[in-house]
FIDOMI-415994 format. One record per residue (C-alpha): residue number from 1; residue in one letter; x, y, z. Coordinates in pm, whole numbers, plus 50000, padded with zeros to 5 digits. Layout:
N
@n NUM	res A	X X	Y Y	Z Z
...
% end
This chain:
492
@n 1	res M	X 72198	Y 35261	Z 52311
@n 2	res K	X 72617	Y 35332	Z 52397
@n 3	res N	X 72544	Y 35712	Z 52402
@n 4	res N	X 72203	Y 35663	Z 52594
@n 5	res R	X 72348	Y 35535	Z 52857
@n 6	res A	X 72669	Y 35794	Z 52877
@n 7	res F	X 72378	Y 36053	Z 52874
@n 8	res A	X 72185	Y 35856	Z 53165
@n 9	res T	X 72532	Y 35896	Z 53326
@n 10	res L	X 72549	Y 36241	Z 53289
@n 11	res I	X 72255	Y 36430	Z 53347
@n 12	res S	X 72243	Y 36251	Z 53691
@n 13	res V	X 72496	Y 36587	Z 53775
@n 14	res F	X 72216	Y 36827	Z 53655
@n 15	res F	X 72013	Y 36655	Z 53902
@n 16	res F	X 72220	Y 36677	Z 54197
@n 17	res W	X 72314	Y 37101	Z 54103
@n 18	res G	X 71925	Y 37172	Z 54152
@n 19	res F	X 71897	Y 36945	Z 54449
@n 20	res V	X 72146	Y 37115	Z 54637
@n 21	res A	X 72056	Y 37451	Z 54536
@n 22	res A	X 71698	Y 37444	Z 54626
@n 23	res S	X 71771	Y 37254	Z 54960
@n 24	res N	X 71927	Y 37556	Z 55100
@n 25	res D	X 71620	Y 37724	Z 55103
@n 26	res I	X 71551	Y 37441	Z 55379
@n 27	res L	X 71854	Y 37512	Z 55584
@n 28	res I	X 71842	Y 37866	Z 55584
@n 29	res P	X 71530	Y 37900	Z 55867
@n 30	res V	X 71692	Y 37578	Z 56061
@n 31	res F	X 72018	Y 37772	Z 56116
@n 32	res K	X 71866	Y 38090	Z 56166
@n 33	res E	X 71642	Y 37948	Z 56456
@n 34	res N	X 71905	Y 37718	Z 56596
@n 35	res L	X 72181	Y 37967	Z 56617
@n 36	res N	X 71942	Y 38317	Z 56666
@n 37	res L	X 72085	Y 38466	Z 56376
@n 38	res E	X 71955	Y 38785	Z 56170
@n 39	res Q	X 71805	Y 38744	Z 55866
@n 40	res W	X 72065	Y 38886	Z 55682
@n 41	res Q	X 72329	Y 38657	Z 55798
@n 42	res S	X 72092	Y 38329	Z 55749
@n 43	res Q	X 72124	Y 38470	Z 55372
@n 44	res M	X 72517	Y 38406	Z 55366
@n 45	res I	X 72412	Y 38041	Z 55293
@n 46	res S	X 72323	Y 38148	Z 54933
@n 47	res F	X 72576	Y 38367	Z 54946
@n 48	res A	X 72856	Y 38134	Z 55021
@n 49	res F	X 72712	Y 37873	Z 54782
@n 50	res Y	X 72623	Y 38107	Z 54474
@n 51	res V	X 72967	Y 38280	Z 54498
@n 52	res A	X 73138	Y 37988	Z 54482
@n 53	res Y	X 73055	Y 37957	Z 54134
@n 54	res T	X 73219	Y 38253	Z 54047
@n 55	res V	X 73547	Y 38188	Z 54253
@n 56	res G	X 73579	Y 37877	Z 54066
@n 57	res S	X 73555	Y 38022	Z 53723
@n 58	res I	X 73774	Y 38227	Z 53786
@n 59	res L	X 74014	Y 37995	Z 53935
@n 60	res Y	X 73972	Y 37737	Z 53624
@n 61	res F	X 74086	Y 38023	Z 53364
@n 62	res G	X 74336	Y 38134	Z 53604
@n 63	res L	X 74476	Y 37815	Z 53651
@n 64	res S	X 74421	Y 37726	Z 53286
@n 65	res K	X 74633	Y 38038	Z 53178
@n 66	res A	X 74925	Y 37929	Z 53450
@n 67	res F	X 74938	Y 37618	Z 53267
@n 68	res G	X 74967	Y 37719	Z 52929
@n 69	res G	X 74618	Y 37528	Z 52816
@n 70	res D	X 74260	Y 37429	Z 52927
@n 71	res I	X 74293	Y 37223	Z 53257
@n 72	res L	X 73990	Y 36996	Z 53086
@n 73	res N	X 74174	Y 36929	Z 52792
@n 74	res R	X 74457	Y 36815	Z 53017
@n 75	res I	X 74285	Y 36613	Z 53232
@n 76	res G	X 73976	Y 36515	Z 53067
@n 77	res Y	X 73610	Y 36620	Z 53056
@n 78	res K	X 73477	Y 36301	Z 53215
@n 79	res N	X 73809	Y 36315	Z 53491
@n 80	res G	X 73703	Y 36663	Z 53545
@n 81	res I	X 73332	Y 36600	Z 53631
@n 82	res A	X 73458	Y 36336	Z 53860
@n 83	res L	X 73711	Y 36537	Z 54060
@n 84	res G	X 73427	Y 36827	Z 54080
@n 85	res L	X 73208	Y 36538	Z 54268
@n 86	res V	X 73501	Y 36484	Z 54485
@n 87	res I	X 73546	Y 36815	Z 54556
@n 88	res S	X 73155	Y 36862	Z 54679
@n 89	res A	X 73203	Y 36574	Z 54874
@n 90	res V	X 73452	Y 36697	Z 55063
@n 91	res G	X 73230	Y 37028	Z 55143
@n 92	res T	X 72978	Y 36807	Z 55295
@n 93	res L	X 73188	Y 36641	Z 55540
@n 94	res L	X 73233	Y 36958	Z 55724
@n 95	res F	X 72845	Y 36942	Z 55798
@n 96	res Y	X 72942	Y 36697	Z 56085
@n 97	res P	X 73149	Y 36933	Z 56253
@n 98	res A	X 72949	Y 37233	Z 56141
@n 99	res A	X 72645	Y 37082	Z 56353
@n 100	res E	X 72869	Y 36933	Z 56635
@n 101	res L	X 73013	Y 37282	Z 56696
@n 102	res S	X 72734	Y 37475	Z 56588
@n 103	res S	X 72928	Y 37651	Z 56346
@n 104	res F	X 72753	Y 37859	Z 56144
@n 105	res G	X 73106	Y 37939	Z 55952
@n 106	res L	X 73184	Y 37580	Z 55906
@n 107	res M	X 72837	Y 37532	Z 55741
@n 108	res I	X 72859	Y 37811	Z 55509
@n 109	res T	X 73258	Y 37682	Z 55417
@n 110	res G	X 73121	Y 37351	Z 55363
@n 111	res L	X 72882	Y 37484	Z 55099
@n 112	res F	X 73109	Y 37699	Z 54926
@n 113	res I	X 73292	Y 37381	Z 54866
@n 114	res V	X 73025	Y 37220	Z 54730
@n 115	res G	X 72952	Y 37520	Z 54487
@n 116	res L	X 73327	Y 37495	Z 54404
@n 117	res G	X 73302	Y 37124	Z 54277
@n 118	res F	X 72994	Y 37210	Z 54103
@n 119	res S	X 73149	Y 37537	Z 53906
@n 120	res L	X 73405	Y 37244	Z 53807
@n 121	res Q	X 73127	Y 36990	Z 53674
@n 122	res Q	X 72897	Y 37264	Z 53502
@n 123	res T	X 73242	Y 37338	Z 53329
@n 124	res A	X 73262	Y 36996	Z 53193
@n 125	res A	X 72928	Y 36862	Z 53174
@n 126	res N	X 72730	Y 37088	Z 52938
@n 127	res P	X 73013	Y 37060	Z 52640
@n 128	res L	X 72989	Y 36672	Z 52706
@n 129	res V	X 72600	Y 36698	Z 52651
@n 130	res I	X 72690	Y 36825	Z 52312
@n 131	res S	X 72958	Y 36608	Z 52223
@n 132	res I	X 72795	Y 36277	Z 52300
@n 133	res G	X 72536	Y 36287	Z 52006
@n 134	res D	X 72437	Y 36455	Z 51695
@n 135	res P	X 72540	Y 36769	Z 51740
@n 136	res A	X 72251	Y 36969	Z 51571
@n 137	res Q	X 72014	Y 36790	Z 51883
@n 138	res G	X 72269	Y 36901	Z 52117
@n 139	res S	X 72046	Y 37177	Z 52278
@n 140	res Q	X 71737	Y 36917	Z 52279
@n 141	res R	X 71997	Y 36692	Z 52522
@n 142	res L	X 72049	Y 37008	Z 52709
@n 143	res S	X 71709	Y 37095	Z 52782
@n 144	res M	X 71634	Y 36737	Z 52906
@n 145	res A	X 71928	Y 36781	Z 53125
@n 146	res G	X 71804	Y 37092	Z 53258
@n 147	res G	X 71408	Y 36908	Z 53300
@n 148	res I	X 71640	Y 36646	Z 53504
@n 149	res N	X 71786	Y 36934	Z 53686
@n 150	res N	X 71427	Y 37115	Z 53779
@n 151	res F	X 71308	Y 36789	Z 53916
@n 152	res G	X 71655	Y 36787	Z 54120
@n 153	res T	X 71483	Y 37148	Z 54286
@n 154	res T	X 71153	Y 37035	Z 54293
@n 155	res I	X 71217	Y 36698	Z 54530
@n 156	res G	X 71548	Y 36856	Z 54676
@n 157	res P	X 71342	Y 37064	Z 54948
@n 158	res L	X 71112	Y 36763	Z 55008
@n 159	res I	X 71341	Y 36517	Z 55071
@n 160	res V	X 71594	Y 36711	Z 55284
@n 161	res S	X 71283	Y 36827	Z 55508
@n 162	res F	X 71164	Y 36488	Z 55549
@n 163	res A	X 71550	Y 36365	Z 55635
@n 164	res I	X 71593	Y 36663	Z 55887
@n 165	res F	X 71222	Y 36655	Z 56055
@n 166	res G	X 71059	Y 36318	Z 56003
@n 167	res A	X 70843	Y 36114	Z 55871
@n 168	res V	X 70505	Y 36329	Z 55927
@n 169	res A	X 70520	Y 36721	Z 55816
@n 170	res G	X 70514	Y 36924	Z 56117
@n 171	res S	X 70497	Y 36641	Z 56353
@n 172	res A	X 70879	Y 36727	Z 56459
@n 173	res K	X 71101	Y 37056	Z 56524
@n 174	res V	X 71478	Y 37041	Z 56516
@n 175	res D	X 71584	Y 37146	Z 56860
@n 176	res S	X 71980	Y 37088	Z 56799
@n 177	res L	X 72124	Y 37071	Z 56424
@n 178	res D	X 72251	Y 36702	Z 56466
@n 179	res A	X 71999	Y 36641	Z 56230
@n 180	res V	X 72161	Y 36818	Z 55945
@n 181	res K	X 72430	Y 36556	Z 55942
@n 182	res T	X 72283	Y 36252	Z 55827
@n 183	res P	X 72130	Y 36382	Z 55485
@n 184	res Y	X 72455	Y 36586	Z 55355
@n 185	res L	X 72687	Y 36283	Z 55462
@n 186	res I	X 72442	Y 36056	Z 55257
@n 187	res L	X 72450	Y 36309	Z 54990
@n 188	res G	X 72873	Y 36300	Z 55016
@n 189	res A	X 72851	Y 35921	Z 55001
@n 190	res A	X 72634	Y 35968	Z 54677
@n 191	res F	X 72889	Y 36208	Z 54516
@n 192	res L	X 73153	Y 35993	Z 54596
@n 193	res I	X 72968	Y 35665	Z 54422
@n 194	res V	X 72857	Y 35886	Z 54109
@n 195	res A	X 73212	Y 35985	Z 54111
@n 196	res V	X 73335	Y 35659	Z 54057
@n 197	res I	X 73094	Y 35568	Z 53831
@n 198	res F	X 73179	Y 35861	Z 53598
@n 199	res K	X 73541	Y 35768	Z 53617
@n 200	res F	X 73462	Y 35427	Z 53477
@n 201	res S	X 73198	Y 35518	Z 53271
@n 202	res S	X 73161	Y 35531	Z 52855
@n 203	res L	X 73177	Y 35887	Z 52859
@n 204	res P	X 73451	Y 36086	Z 52634
@n 205	res N	X 73751	Y 36231	Z 52823
@n 206	res R	X 73815	Y 36425	Z 52522
@n 207	res I	X 73564	Y 36641	Z 52265
@n 208	res D	X 73625	Y 36800	Z 51949
@n 209	res T	X 73691	Y 37193	Z 52000
@n 210	res T	X 73734	Y 37295	Z 51671
@n 211	res S	X 73403	Y 37180	Z 51570
@n 212	res E	X 73119	Y 37462	Z 51560
@n 213	res T	X 72956	Y 37316	Z 51865
@n 214	res A	X 73262	Y 37383	Z 52102
@n 215	res D	X 73157	Y 37757	Z 52077
@n 216	res H	X 72835	Y 37642	Z 52210
@n 217	res S	X 73006	Y 37429	Z 52556
@n 218	res N	X 72913	Y 37672	Z 52828
@n 219	res S	X 72508	Y 37744	Z 52701
@n 220	res D	X 72205	Y 37551	Z 52784
@n 221	res V	X 72032	Y 37757	Z 52543
@n 222	res I	X 72165	Y 37765	Z 52203
@n 223	res D	X 71986	Y 37613	Z 51922
@n 224	res D	X 72026	Y 37698	Z 51506
@n 225	res A	X 71893	Y 38021	Z 51546
@n 226	res L	X 72252	Y 38104	Z 51675
@n 227	res L	X 72429	Y 37963	Z 51392
@n 228	res S	X 72243	Y 38221	Z 51153
@n 229	res T	X 72276	Y 38505	Z 51382
@n 230	res K	X 72646	Y 38455	Z 51419
@n 231	res S	X 72676	Y 38460	Z 51042
@n 232	res A	X 72488	Y 38760	Z 50972
@n 233	res A	X 72684	Y 38951	Z 51261
@n 234	res E	X 72972	Y 38853	Z 51088
@n 235	res S	X 72928	Y 38920	Z 50713
@n 236	res I	X 72835	Y 39298	Z 50816
@n 237	res G	X 73169	Y 39349	Z 50974
@n 238	res M	X 73065	Y 39361	Z 51353
@n 239	res T	X 73339	Y 39138	Z 51456
@n 240	res K	X 73548	Y 39273	Z 51788
@n 241	res K	X 73852	Y 39217	Z 51966
@n 242	res S	X 73652	Y 39062	Z 52275
@n 243	res A	X 73314	Y 38972	Z 52353
@n 244	res I	X 73318	Y 39208	Z 52631
@n 245	res A	X 73289	Y 39489	Z 52381
@n 246	res Y	X 72954	Y 39379	Z 52271
@n 247	res P	X 72694	Y 39577	Z 52427
@n 248	res Q	X 72432	Y 39301	Z 52433
@n 249	res L	X 72694	Y 39072	Z 52644
@n 250	res W	X 72820	Y 39347	Z 52889
@n 251	res M	X 72445	Y 39444	Z 52954
@n 252	res G	X 72348	Y 39045	Z 52923
@n 253	res M	X 72602	Y 38992	Z 53206
@n 254	res I	X 72419	Y 39226	Z 53427
@n 255	res A	X 72094	Y 39051	Z 53348
@n 256	res I	X 72199	Y 38713	Z 53454
@n 257	res F	X 72324	Y 38857	Z 53814
@n 258	res L	X 72011	Y 39042	Z 53827
@n 259	res Y	X 71821	Y 38709	Z 53724
@n 260	res V	X 71965	Y 38470	Z 53904
@n 261	res G	X 71970	Y 38686	Z 54216
@n 262	res V	X 71588	Y 38791	Z 54217
@n 263	res E	X 71511	Y 38399	Z 54161
@n 264	res V	X 71723	Y 38294	Z 54449
@n 265	res S	X 71626	Y 38576	Z 54702
@n 266	res T	X 71257	Y 38521	Z 54645
@n 267	res A	X 71293	Y 38152	Z 54774
@n 268	res S	X 71539	Y 38182	Z 55018
@n 269	res N	X 71340	Y 38478	Z 55214
@n 270	res L	X 71000	Y 38319	Z 55141
@n 271	res P	X 71049	Y 38125	Z 55492
@n 272	res E	X 71066	Y 38443	Z 55685
@n 273	res F	X 70769	Y 38622	Z 55532
@n 274	res M	X 70576	Y 38306	Z 55597
@n 275	res R	X 70719	Y 38255	Z 55957
@n 276	res V	X 70652	Y 38646	Z 56056
@n 277	res H	X 70322	Y 38683	Z 55848
@n 278	res L	X 70143	Y 38377	Z 55852
@n 279	res G	X 70291	Y 38195	Z 56197
@n 280	res T	X 70412	Y 37890	Z 55941
@n 281	res A	X 70611	Y 37643	Z 56146
@n 282	res T	X 70979	Y 37606	Z 55950
@n 283	res E	X 70915	Y 37234	Z 55928
@n 284	res D	X 70590	Y 37292	Z 55738
@n 285	res I	X 70753	Y 37546	Z 55479
@n 286	res A	X 70884	Y 37286	Z 55266
@n 287	res P	X 70599	Y 37221	Z 55000
@n 288	res Y	X 70614	Y 37595	Z 54951
@n 289	res V	X 70944	Y 37634	Z 54895
@n 290	res S	X 70910	Y 37309	Z 54641
@n 291	res L	X 70642	Y 37478	Z 54480
@n 292	res F	X 70856	Y 37786	Z 54383
@n 293	res W	X 71119	Y 37565	Z 54227
@n 294	res A	X 70837	Y 37343	Z 54079
@n 295	res S	X 70776	Y 37656	Z 53922
@n 296	res L	X 71047	Y 37690	Z 53711
@n 297	res M	X 70964	Y 37324	Z 53610
@n 298	res I	X 70648	Y 37436	Z 53525
@n 299	res G	X 70742	Y 37731	Z 53315
@n 300	res R	X 71038	Y 37514	Z 53113
@n 301	res W	X 70845	Y 37237	Z 53050
@n 302	res T	X 70615	Y 37480	Z 52876
@n 303	res G	X 70840	Y 37704	Z 52683
@n 304	res A	X 71073	Y 37398	Z 52557
@n 305	res V	X 70667	Y 37277	Z 52372
@n 306	res G	X 70816	Y 37473	Z 52070
@n 307	res A	X 71095	Y 37288	Z 51979
@n 308	res F	X 70916	Y 37033	Z 51935
@n 309	res N	X 70869	Y 36934	Z 51507
@n 310	res I	X 70433	Y 36891	Z 51562
@n 311	res S	X 70187	Y 37115	Z 51421
@n 312	res E	X 70074	Y 37406	Z 51542
@n 313	res G	X 69784	Y 37311	Z 51661
@n 314	res L	X 69903	Y 37031	Z 51876
@n 315	res K	X 70178	Y 37273	Z 51990
@n 316	res G	X 69879	Y 37470	Z 52132
@n 317	res V	X 69731	Y 37186	Z 52304
@n 318	res F	X 70048	Y 37073	Z 52453
@n 319	res R	X 70126	Y 37408	Z 52585
@n 320	res F	X 69820	Y 37392	Z 52761
@n 321	res L	X 69860	Y 37047	Z 52889
@n 322	res M	X 70271	Y 37032	Z 52965
@n 323	res P	X 70231	Y 37283	Z 53276
@n 324	res Y	X 69936	Y 37110	Z 53468
@n 325	res I	X 70178	Y 36780	Z 53411
@n 326	res A	X 70457	Y 36908	Z 53564
@n 327	res F	X 70220	Y 37073	Z 53837
@n 328	res G	X 70078	Y 36728	Z 53855
@n 329	res V	X 70470	Y 36589	Z 53927
@n 330	res F	X 70455	Y 36853	Z 54187
@n 331	res L	X 70159	Y 36721	Z 54386
@n 332	res V	X 70241	Y 36368	Z 54362
@n 333	res A	X 70586	Y 36431	Z 54506
@n 334	res N	X 70460	Y 36633	Z 54806
@n 335	res Q	X 70216	Y 36358	Z 54864
@n 336	res I	X 70454	Y 36101	Z 54874
@n 337	res A	X 70655	Y 36283	Z 55097
@n 338	res K	X 70322	Y 36294	Z 55338
@n 339	res H	X 70273	Y 36701	Z 55314
@n 340	res D	X 69927	Y 36856	Z 55289
@n 341	res T	X 69859	Y 36980	Z 54989
@n 342	res S	X 69498	Y 37062	Z 54998
@n 343	res G	X 69567	Y 37450	Z 55002
@n 344	res L	X 69801	Y 37417	Z 54718
@n 345	res Y	X 69537	Y 37359	Z 54406
@n 346	res L	X 69446	Y 37672	Z 54376
@n 347	res Y	X 69785	Y 37762	Z 54233
@n 348	res A	X 69662	Y 37578	Z 53906
@n 349	res F	X 69466	Y 37903	Z 53827
@n 350	res V	X 69786	Y 38118	Z 53837
@n 351	res I	X 69942	Y 37880	Z 53611
@n 352	res V	X 69696	Y 38045	Z 53320
@n 353	res A	X 69916	Y 38351	Z 53340
@n 354	res L	X 70230	Y 38143	Z 53220
@n 355	res I	X 70040	Y 37992	Z 52953
@n 356	res A	X 69936	Y 38335	Z 52844
@n 357	res A	X 70232	Y 38495	Z 52889
@n 358	res D	X 70389	Y 38196	Z 52671
@n 359	res Y	X 70156	Y 38226	Z 52404
@n 360	res L	X 70177	Y 38641	Z 52384
@n 361	res S	X 70572	Y 38591	Z 52362
@n 362	res K	X 70552	Y 38385	Z 52013
@n 363	res G	X 70902	Y 38252	Z 52069
@n 364	res N	X 71059	Y 38579	Z 52033
@n 365	res P	X 71348	Y 38566	Z 52352
@n 366	res A	X 71337	Y 38985	Z 52363
@n 367	res R	X 70960	Y 38950	Z 52374
@n 368	res Q	X 70930	Y 38713	Z 52614
@n 369	res L	X 71181	Y 38883	Z 52855
@n 370	res L	X 70993	Y 39171	Z 52839
@n 371	res I	X 70661	Y 39017	Z 52932
@n 372	res F	X 70783	Y 38777	Z 53184
@n 373	res S	X 70945	Y 39055	Z 53377
@n 374	res M	X 70673	Y 39245	Z 53404
@n 375	res L	X 70454	Y 38981	Z 53492
@n 376	res G	X 70755	Y 38935	Z 53760
@n 377	res I	X 70694	Y 39321	Z 53895
@n 378	res V	X 70348	Y 39225	Z 53889
@n 379	res A	X 70379	Y 38945	Z 54086
@n 380	res L	X 70610	Y 39124	Z 54396
@n 381	res I	X 70377	Y 39421	Z 54396
@n 382	res I	X 70050	Y 39185	Z 54440
@n 383	res G	X 70299	Y 39048	Z 54733
@n 384	res M	X 70390	Y 39333	Z 54901
@n 385	res L	X 70061	Y 39453	Z 54926
@n 386	res A	X 69854	Y 39188	Z 54992
@n 387	res D	X 69913	Y 38967	Z 55277
@n 388	res G	X 69812	Y 38593	Z 55343
@n 389	res M	X 69781	Y 38311	Z 55108
@n 390	res V	X 69736	Y 38556	Z 54816
@n 391	res S	X 70117	Y 38684	Z 54933
@n 392	res V	X 70263	Y 38347	Z 54937
@n 393	res Y	X 70088	Y 38302	Z 54564
@n 394	res A	X 70221	Y 38614	Z 54422
@n 395	res F	X 70580	Y 38521	Z 54557
@n 396	res I	X 70561	Y 38162	Z 54450
@n 397	res S	X 70438	Y 38264	Z 54088
@n 398	res V	X 70786	Y 38458	Z 54062
@n 399	res G	X 70912	Y 38120	Z 53959
@n 400	res L	X 70676	Y 38077	Z 53705
@n 401	res F	X 70793	Y 38417	Z 53551
@n 402	res C	X 71165	Y 38367	Z 53635
@n 403	res S	X 71130	Y 38020	Z 53435
@n 404	res T	X 71208	Y 38102	Z 53080
@n 405	res L	X 71474	Y 38394	Z 53212
@n 406	res W	X 71819	Y 38243	Z 53171
@n 407	res P	X 71751	Y 38086	Z 52812
@n 408	res C	X 71588	Y 38420	Z 52681
@n 409	res I	X 71910	Y 38616	Z 52855
@n 410	res F	X 72168	Y 38425	Z 52725
@n 411	res T	X 72046	Y 38379	Z 52347
@n 412	res L	X 72031	Y 38773	Z 52324
@n 413	res A	X 72345	Y 38823	Z 52536
@n 414	res I	X 72560	Y 38540	Z 52269
@n 415	res A	X 72390	Y 38648	Z 51967
@n 416	res G	X 72652	Y 38753	Z 51718
@n 417	res L	X 72946	Y 38676	Z 51908
@n 418	res G	X 73074	Y 38497	Z 51635
@n 419	res K	X 73446	Y 38354	Z 51782
@n 420	res H	X 73415	Y 38501	Z 52083
@n 421	res T	X 73087	Y 38302	Z 52170
@n 422	res N	X 73246	Y 38066	Z 52435
@n 423	res Q	X 73434	Y 38373	Z 52617
@n 424	res G	X 73104	Y 38568	Z 52634
@n 425	res S	X 72947	Y 38237	Z 52767
@n 426	res G	X 73204	Y 38176	Z 53004
@n 427	res F	X 73111	Y 38552	Z 53143
@n 428	res L	X 72774	Y 38488	Z 53175
@n 429	res I	X 72843	Y 38178	Z 53382
@n 430	res M	X 73057	Y 38383	Z 53624
@n 431	res M	X 72741	Y 38620	Z 53704
@n 432	res I	X 72568	Y 38309	Z 53899
@n 433	res M	X 72711	Y 38512	Z 54141
@n 434	res G	X 72376	Y 38726	Z 54185
@n 435	res G	X 72249	Y 38515	Z 54364
@n 436	res G	X 72463	Y 38539	Z 54670
@n 437	res F	X 72427	Y 38906	Z 54666
@n 438	res V	X 72106	Y 38974	Z 54605
@n 439	res S	X 72002	Y 38725	Z 54835
@n 440	res L	X 72254	Y 38922	Z 55078
@n 441	res L	X 72076	Y 39283	Z 54984
@n 442	res Q	X 71762	Y 39166	Z 55031
@n 443	res G	X 71836	Y 38987	Z 55396
@n 444	res I	X 71950	Y 39302	Z 55500
@n 445	res V	X 71683	Y 39552	Z 55413
@n 446	res A	X 71459	Y 39292	Z 55549
@n 447	res D	X 71544	Y 39434	Z 55880
@n 448	res D	X 71297	Y 39553	Z 56081
@n 449	res A	X 71456	Y 39890	Z 56102
@n 450	res I	X 71442	Y 39924	Z 55728
@n 451	res L	X 71159	Y 39770	Z 55500
@n 452	res G	X 71041	Y 39458	Z 55719
@n 453	res I	X 71065	Y 39128	Z 55530
@n 454	res Q	X 70731	Y 39220	Z 55304
@n 455	res Y	X 70862	Y 39542	Z 55165
@n 456	res S	X 71169	Y 39399	Z 55135
@n 457	res Y	X 71070	Y 39249	Z 54735
@n 458	res V	X 71097	Y 39586	Z 54598
@n 459	res I	X 71434	Y 39446	Z 54596
@n 460	res G	X 71312	Y 39184	Z 54370
@n 461	res V	X 71100	Y 39449	Z 54131
@n 462	res M	X 71435	Y 39611	Z 54076
@n 463	res C	X 71627	Y 39327	Z 53900
@n 464	res F	X 71276	Y 39290	Z 53711
@n 465	res A	X 71258	Y 39637	Z 53609
@n 466	res Y	X 71633	Y 39604	Z 53416
@n 467	res L	X 71550	Y 39251	Z 53309
@n 468	res A	X 71236	Y 39435	Z 53094
@n 469	res F	X 71484	Y 39732	Z 52978
@n 470	res Y	X 71717	Y 39476	Z 52864
@n 471	res G	X 71409	Y 39254	Z 52670
@n 472	res W	X 71383	Y 39603	Z 52493
@n 473	res K	X 71712	Y 39699	Z 52450
@n 474	res A	X 71899	Y 39384	Z 52333
@n 475	res S	X 71621	Y 39349	Z 52043
@n 476	res S	X 71729	Y 39747	Z 51973
@n 477	res I	X 72115	Y 39671	Z 51959
@n 478	res L	X 72098	Y 39305	Z 51790
@n 479	res R	X 71867	Y 39455	Z 51517
@n 480	res K	X 72130	Y 39704	Z 51434
@n 481	res Q	X 72382	Y 39408	Z 51393
@n 482	res G	X 72126	Y 39238	Z 51133
@n 483	res I	X 71934	Y 39010	Z 51403
@n 484	res T	X 71619	Y 39000	Z 51458
@n 485	res Y	X 71420	Y 38680	Z 51595
@n 486	res D	X 71101	Y 38770	Z 51447
@n 487	res V	X 71100	Y 38509	Z 51176
@n 488	res K	X 71212	Y 38228	Z 51370
@n 489	res Q	X 70898	Y 38112	Z 51620
@n 490	res G	X 70994	Y 37794	Z 51751
@n 491	res G	X 71299	Y 37708	Z 52041
@n 492	res H	X 71313	Y 37965	Z 52318
% end
């Protein structure tokens, strides 16, 4: 029971990560309209937030080296999360002067600081999730924490939109940035309250870094399969001096960069596409942004079915039911927020493509990465060639096909790294910055003088093309190292 209470406290930060990341997509059109920004300038919101993860990771490693030891081992993991929450709270305070002065620079500086805090929280939280219970069930706890993160991405845009635009969707329009101050000051207060709760919680401040699970600290996707694949690589003499020397790792770093990039850029450019091509008002965008992020929840809940110790027949039933249960959660959340969801029920038919793709992948991460990336390409091409709600549904469905790519890439990239697994995981976490760079690139080519907003999604097509290639190539690389995922059908 003590561990259950500690785990409940710990996963609260996973919720915050998702909540803020998805809410950024509501801020983009608000600041774009009020400050008369170009589309590429508005994408600096995503750029500042996601690049902060990389800067935070570099600072962490640099300071650890300067002080002659891992910082979290010095200050404690629980204290590290509390400190990260305080740093994020400082970032939210900048929203007040940013709104008062209509300063875009102050606003993205605030988001950057929030992201720095999140970087430290992520570094500490993932290993804690594994260490507070049975190590054999660590990946299951991480999956549950990921589900809480997805819930945050689903309701974040709804709550922030409600706070900015008012109680009834479409009833208000933001004439100044003053409406942005209150929700983010409340969020900052929540960060501080949770920081105090962490400080006095029963969570451990130290973890055993000498155990096998220490190598898994930064990954939310490593399961029992990695124990066997690591041994397989070492047994055939595939150990190297550094994680970066493994081709599956450095190619996987590029894949993580592009995966986060296409996921974030597709969502962050969606409001502008709907404004230009459908005439959708900014205050009416929230349910569509929410559905994009809910699509990741739909896909991840579906993919998690394979990890349960139940009969194959029952797994088949849950693979069909789980995505619609998640879709139902999205619909209920939007109805509570008083958004009109009548036009969103047709998305239930799009989910069928996810179910079919999940069945065809048969739990093989390389095959799943290939299939889902190809479907992502198809979705973006449809979105670029069609128009109206067909395009909107197509672009939103990218969330479905991005949903399982993180665990697929992570699993393939760190397979066989042996003693370098933790180092490799750290390198992969740094590549989250792709969410900022790819969004900025798409914002630049979205200019009417270049490609325009609709055809700017060709950037996402190129990202998915590499991801499909990596799914094919990584399988070949790992097979030469004696690693295959064709035997194990569960998990990811």
